[in-house]
Structure formats: C-alpha cells, structure tokens
N, C-alpha and C positions, 0 to 999 in steps of 0.2 A: 504493500500500500504506500509506504514512504517513497519508494523508488518511483512508483507511478505518479505521485504528486510532483516529484522533481522533474519528471518528463512531461508534466502537464495533463495527466490523465487522472480522473477520479472514477474508478470503476471502468465503465465503458464510455464515459463522457469526456470530451476534450475541453479542458478548462484552462488552457494556456493564457487566455485573455484575462481571466480572473486572477491568476497568479501574478501576471504582469501588473495589474492594477493594484494588487495588494503590496507588491514590492515597491512601487512608486509611492504608495501611501505611507509605508514604513519609512522610506527615505525622507519624505516631507515632514513627517512627525518628528523624526530625529533631528533634522535641521532646525525646525521651529523650536524644539526643546532646547537646543544648544543656544539659539539666539536669545530666548527668554532668560536663560540662566546667566548668560553673559551680561545682559542688560541689568539684571538684579545685582550681580557682583559689582558692576561699575557704579550703580546707584548707592550701594552700601559703602563703597570706597569714598564717594563724594560726601556722603553723610558723615563719615568718620572725620574727614578733613575739615568740614565746616563747623563741627561741634566746638563751641567756645570752651576754653579752659576755665575751670572754676577760679574765681578771684578770692583770695584770702583777705578777710577784713580783720583789722587789728583793733 
C-alpha cells in the first residue's frame, strides 16, 4: 500500500494529482510557518531593545 501511494496509486485509483496537491500544500504551510516564526522573533528582539531600563530613585 505504501509503495502504491508513492507511485500515485490508491488501490486501483490513480491519485497522482492529489499527491501533487498535497505536496504543494505541505511546502506552502512550511514556508508560511517559517515566515511567521521569523516575524515573531524579530518583533521580540525589537521589544527587548526598546524596553527602558529601570531608573533608581534615591
């Protein structure tokens, strides 16, 4: 069954097009996840830099 899926068959059905669509969707989800995580990391870095230091009062 696994080998048939890799060849684009599910039983006696030809599902190469569905496997291609699934592969493209996985690639897009991976790229969008990387993009979102990089934006969050950059935002956290900017937030750390802009935080004012506490001023000691005497």
